[in-house]
N, C-alpha and C positions, 0 to 999 in steps of 0.2 A: 541619407543619414550622414552625420558629421564624422570626420576622421576620428575624433576622440571616442565617439560611441562605438565605431567599428573596432577600436582598440580594446574594448571591453570595459568601458566606464558607463555608469548610469547617468543619463542626462535628463533634464526636464522634457526635452523634445521626444526622447525615446519613451518615457513614461506616458506622455500625452498620446503618442501613437498607439501604445499598448492599450490605454484606456478606451480609445475609440473602438476597440474590438469587443468591449463588454456586451454580452447578450446576443452576439451574432453567432448562430449555429455554425459549427465548423466541421470540416472533414478531418478525420484523424490522419496524421502524417504517414502512418503505416497501417497495413491491413491487420486484422485480428490474428493472433497466434493460433487460435482454435476457431475455425469457422463453424463447425458443428461438434462441439465437445461431447465425447462419449465416455464410456467406462474407463478407457485407457487414459484419457485426458484428466478425468477426476483423480485417478491414482497418481499420475505424474505430477500434478500440481501439489497434491498432499505430500508426496515424497520429497518434493523440492524444499519444503520447509520442515521436514523431519517428522511428519505425522503419519502414523500407520493405522489410524482409526478405520476399522472395517466398514463403517458406514459409507465411506467414499472409496475405500481401497479394495473391497471384496464384493463383487456383484452377487455372490451367493448369500451374503449376509443380509443385505438390505430388505429383501422381500418379507422377512419376519419382523421388521420394525413397523412403526406407525406410518412410515413413508411408502411402504409397499414396493419400492423400487430404488435403485441407486440414485443418490443425489450428489450434487457437486459440493466440494468443501467451500465454505464461504469466500475464501480469497479469490476463487475463480470468477465470481460475479463482482466486477469492478477492477481494481488494480490499475494497470497501466494500459497495455494493448492486448490483453488476454482474449477478450471476446467482444463481439458487437460490430455489426456492419453499420456504417453510417446511414442514417435515415434523414435525407435532406430533401426539401422541396425544390422546385425549379428556381424560386427566388433565392433560396439559400445557396444553391449551386452557382447562381450568377454572381454572388458576393464573394466567392472563394478566392478569386484573383486578388482582391484587396487584402486578404489575410496572409499572403505569401511573405516569407521572410520573418525574421525575429527583430522587432524594434530594439531589443536589448542584446543584439548578437555579440558574442564574445564575453558576455557577462555570465559568470558561473551560476549554475542552478543546483540547489540542494532540495531534495524531497523533504519538506520540513514538517508537514502536518496533514492529517487526513480525517475526514468525518464520513462515516459510511453507515448505511442502513440497508437491511434486507427485508423483503416483504413476502417472498415466496421461494420455494426450492426450485433449483434448476435440475431437471431430469435429462437423461442422455439423448443425444442426437437431435437437439433443437437448433433451429436457426434463430439467431439473436440479433436484435437491432439496438442501436444506441443513439442518443442525442448528446452533443457535447458543445459547451460554450465557455468562454472566459466570463467569469462573473464578478471578479473583484481584483483591483490593483491598488495595494495599500503601501504607502511609504512607511518603512519600518527600519530605522537605523539599528544596526546590531553590533555587538562587541567584536564579532569575528571579522567582519569585512567592511567597516565604515558604513557608507550609505547602502541601504538594502531595500528591496521591494518584495512584498508578498504578492505572488501571482496565483490567484485562486481559479480553478477550473472545475466545472460540474459536469457529471455524466449521469444519465438515467438509462436503464436497460429494460427491454421487454423481449418476450419470445415472439416468433412469427404468429403464434396463436393469440397473441394479445395479453399474455400474462406478464404483469409488471413485476420485475425481479428485485430491483434495488437501485440505489443511487450512491454517488460518492462526490464529496467536495475534496479536491486535492490541492494542496498549497506547495508551490515551488518557491523557495526563497532565493532571490537573485542577489548575488553579492560580487563585488569587484575583486578579481583575483589578486591584483597587485597589492591592494591594501590588506587582504587576508595574509599575504606573505609577510608584509611589513609588521603586522601586529604580533605574529608568531604565538598566538594564544596557547597552542598545544605543543610548543617546542620542548617542554620539559617531560612530556610523556614518553616513556620507553616501552618497547614491546615486552609483553609479559613472558617470562620463562616458567615452565611447569616441570616439577619433579615427578618422579614415578609415584610417590605417595600422594601428591596432590591430584594427579590424574585418577588414581585409584579411588580417592574420595568422591570425585565427580562421577566416576563410573557407578559407584554404589547408589548415588542419588538417581541417576538415569535408569538404573535397573528397577527401581521402585515405581517408575512412572507408568501409567496406563490410562486409557480412556475409561470413563465411567460406564459407557456402553448402555446395555438394556436395563440397568437398574435405575428406576426413576429417581430423580432428585426432587422430592416433593416440596412445593412452595412452603407448606406449613412447617417443614422441618428446618428451614434455613433461618439463621440468626445473624443479626448485624455483628460484624467482626469475624465471621467464618472465613477461613483462609481459602484462597484460590491459588493452586500451584504449591510450590514453585516448579516450573520446568527448567531444566538445564539446557542451555543452548551454547555450545562451544566446548573448548576454546575454538574460536573462529579460525578457519583455514581457507586458503584459496580454493581448495577442493569443495568446500561448502558452497562457495559462490558459483563454481562450475556446475554443480548439481542443481543449484537454484535456477540457473539459466536453462538447463535441460527441460525443466518443467514449466518455467515462467516465460521462456522466450528471451529476446534481447531488448525488449522495451521500445519506448517511443522513438528512439533514434534509428531504429532499423539496422542495428549493427549486424554485419554478415561477413562471410569469408570470401576470399579469392575474387572471382569475377563479379560476384554480387557486391563485394566490398568496393570494387572499382566503380560500379554504378552508384553506390550509395555516396561515395566520395564526390562524385560529380554532382549529386543532388544537394549535399550539404557540406561543401568543401571546408568551411570554417570549423566543422566538428572534428577535423583531422589535423593532427600535429605530427611533425616528423620526430621519430625516436632517435636514440643515439647513433643508430646506423643509417640515418637519413630516410627511413621508411615511414610513409604516412600511416598513422594509426589513430584510433579513436580517443577522444578525450575521456570516454568512459573507462579507460584503463586505469584511472585513479583507483579503481577497486582491485586491481591485480598487479600494478606496476609501481613498486615503492618509490622509485626515483620520480615518476610523474606525479604521484600523490604528494611528495614533498613540494613540488612546484605549486600545488594548490594550498600550501600552508599547513599541511598535515605531516606528522612524523613518519607515517607509513600508510599502507593501504587499509581500506575500511569497507564496511558492509554497505548494503542499500537500506535506506529507511524502511522500504517495503518488506524487507526480511523481518525486521523486528515487529512490524505490523502483523505479519502472518504468525509470528511466534505468540503474540498476545491473543490472536484469534484461537490458536492451538490451545493455549491455557484455558480459554473460555469453554471450548467444545469438549476438551477432556473432562472438565469439571462438571458441566451441565448434564451430560448424558444424551442418549438418542432422542428422548421424547421432548426435549426443550428446543428453544429457538433463540439464536443470537440475533437480536433486533438491531442494536446500534453499537458502534465502536467509534471512539474519538481518541486520537493519539497524536502526540507531538514528538519530534525528534530533536532533543536538546543537545545531545553530545554524540560524538562519533563512537562507533564500535570497531576497534582496530583488530586486525589479524593478531591472534594470540589472546584476545579478550574473551571472557565468558560473560554471558548474560543470563540472569535468572528472570524468567517471565513469571510474575507473581502478583498477588493483590489480596483484597478482602471485600466482603460484602459491606456496603454502607447504607443500604435501604431496602426494605421489603414492603411492597405496596400493591394496590390494584391500579394498573395503568389504564388510562382511557375509561375508567369506571369499573371495568370488569375483567381485566386481563392480569392474572397473577404475575408480578414482575419483581426482579431484583436489580439494583444498581451495584456496580462494582467499581472500586478504585483499583487501577492496575498500573504496572510499571515494568520496565526492564531495568535491571540493576546489574552493574558489573562487579568484578572482583575488587575494585577500588571503593566499593560501597557508594558509587555515584548512580543516581537515577538518570539513565540515558534517554528514556522515553516514557514520560508520564502519560497515562491513558485512563479512560473510563468506558464502561460498557453497560448496556441494558439487556437483560436476558428474560425471556418469558419461560416460566416453568409450569409443569403439570401440577394440578391441585386436587387433593382429595375432595374438597368442597366444591370447587368451581369447574372441575373437569379437565379434559385435555387442553393443551395449548391451542388457542385460536391465533392464527397468523395475523400480523398487523395489517391494517388497512392502508394501502398506498395513498398518497395525496393526489387523488384524481383518478379517473377511470381510463385514461389513455396516456400514451407516452408523452404527447404534447402537454396535456394538463399537468401530469406529474412533473415534467421538466420545468414548466413555468412555476409550479408551486415550490419546487426545490430551489430554484433561483431566488424566488421571493423570500424563502426562509433564510437563505444565505444573506441577502441584502439587508434584511431586517435585523440580523444579529451580529454581523461581522464586518461588512465592507466599510 
């Protein structure tokens, strides 16, 4: 790799090397946070994004629902490194050496978009497998950082018993750090201050929130324009992000403390930069270290895109009730959510129809909106609802009967519509 690429610039050579990996099944760089997630994992994940729905938080509640036992909250199936042991063939394993290293090393990565779908519930104490591959590398110049690259990765999940659970396309936007600082797009943003009265007004909104629970939201009763939410998320604090990590783990880079940090630094030394005391620390600290966040072109620390993704999922599941099924979610992360900001997860129904001929469904337009009235994350979702005429929800059919066929179909869908 050239010296300029090592310094954190996007080069044609680096992009070409990245594209050579498209479609090659890969081992994930860290093991799953939950090997066999059970009732405690379901609750911890839900609590991490502020969801107290008893469907995933109270094992005594679920047996009285249509699911008959506890099920995982949707964010657990997918995400970053939450679940899934790599399922690789001998041929796949032999190719892993060629996937070592990052062709765009030193180039900043933002979680910028996600497309997810769920096909079946995850119940407790299951062993889970995943297939992962890079599926798209798209040059996409952006205002924030000069030259940019969309790096799309797909994953598909199944249980050891062969139940296909869901899939995700995840897009990391790679942007050059130096140019981000030069542009200073967010230099005028100041951290929000909150008076006692303003906090009281937010508290009143939060106190009125609750999951719909066991009361069915009948398909026939839904109308275009019906509101979804809003849920109040914030004002964002570093404590929120600490609690997030308790349930969600530390993500793809394997951030860990003490002796484990030493080992991780030997594994990915370029992910570690010295702080003001000369101590090597992770680049991920842009989320909790204001000085380091400013080096990335931001005025202060900010959330993870995946946090807002889960907040939008929370808005959907609170709205739809126990008997419905969240089928698809698409979300983009357009602006940062800084410490001190509030996000309202909200939306409305845009379509009511029969999906695949006979499944009562609704489409939603969703967003997270901050106190500046900026949409930070536009999104859309499809939910299957129970019907008085058509009966209970029938779960979606996965694209293929095995993990391999579903994985191939997922990649083909991506290539046909986005790459």
